[in-house]
N, C-alpha and C positions, 0 to 999 in steps of 0.2 A: 668668657664662656657662653653667656647668653647671646652675644652677638654672633658667635660662631654657629650656634644652633639655629638662630634666625636666618643666617646666610645659607646654611644647609637646607632648611625648610624652603626657602625661596628658590634654591636651585632645583629641588624636587618638584616644586610647583611649576616652574618654567619647563622642566623636562617632561612633565605630564601633560603639557598643553594648557594648563591653567584651569581647566574645567573638569569636574568629576562627573562621569556619566551617571545618569539616573534612568536605568532601563524600566520599561513598563512591566507589569506583572501579568499581562494578558497572553495566554498561550494561543497558538493558532487553533481555529475552530475544528479543523480536521483532526488534530492531535487530541483536543479535549473530548471530542465525541468518541474516539477510539479508546482513550483511557477510561472514560466513564463506562463504556460497554464492558471492558475487561474487569473493572472493579465491581460492576453489577453481577457479572458471572461468578467472580470469586466470592461475593457475598452469598449468593445462592448456594454455591458449592459448600461453603462453610456452614451454612444453616442446615443443609442436607446431611453433612457429616456429623453435626451435633445431634440431630434427630436420630440418625442411625446409631451413633454411639450410645445414646440413652436407651434405645430399644435393645441393642446388643447387651449392654450392661444389665438391663432389667431381666432379659432372658437368662443370662448367666447367674444372676442372683436367684431366680426362680428354680433353676436346675440345682444349684448348690443347696438351697433350702430343702428341696425334695430329697436330696441325698443325705441331709442331716449335717452338712458341713457348716462352718461358721460364716459369718457375714464379712469376709475379707473384701468383698466387692464394693463396700460403701466408700472406700477411699477412691476406687476407680470411678464410681459415680460422681463423687465430688470433683474429680479432675475433669470429667466430661462436662459437667455443669459449669465449671469455671471456664472451660474453653468456649462453651456456648455464650456465656456472658461476655467474654472477650470479643467474640465475633460480632455479637449484637451491639456492643458499644464502640467498636473501632471507628465506624463512620462518623458518629457524632463527636467523638473525641478529636479526630483529625480535623473536622470542620471547625470545632471550637478553637483548636490551637492555631491553625493556619488561616482561619477566617474564610 
């Protein structure tokens, strides 16, 4: 049984050319600069959306308090702030994971 497996492994090694490719992790400079630019724009858009969300939620809370309604907007404010934290930490987390 072991000899049959060893023969099969040897056959696969010969068929594959004997060497396992080891590609480099460097992307072309043109691609890297374009991807960095798009990610930078997306980061700014996410930050602007977070600020707009906090302002809109605050305005809605002020209007509802003026009318005497309850504070059902606190959950919405928590979701907006959670999204802001996610946008703010996305870059460092990806850098930590992928180096």
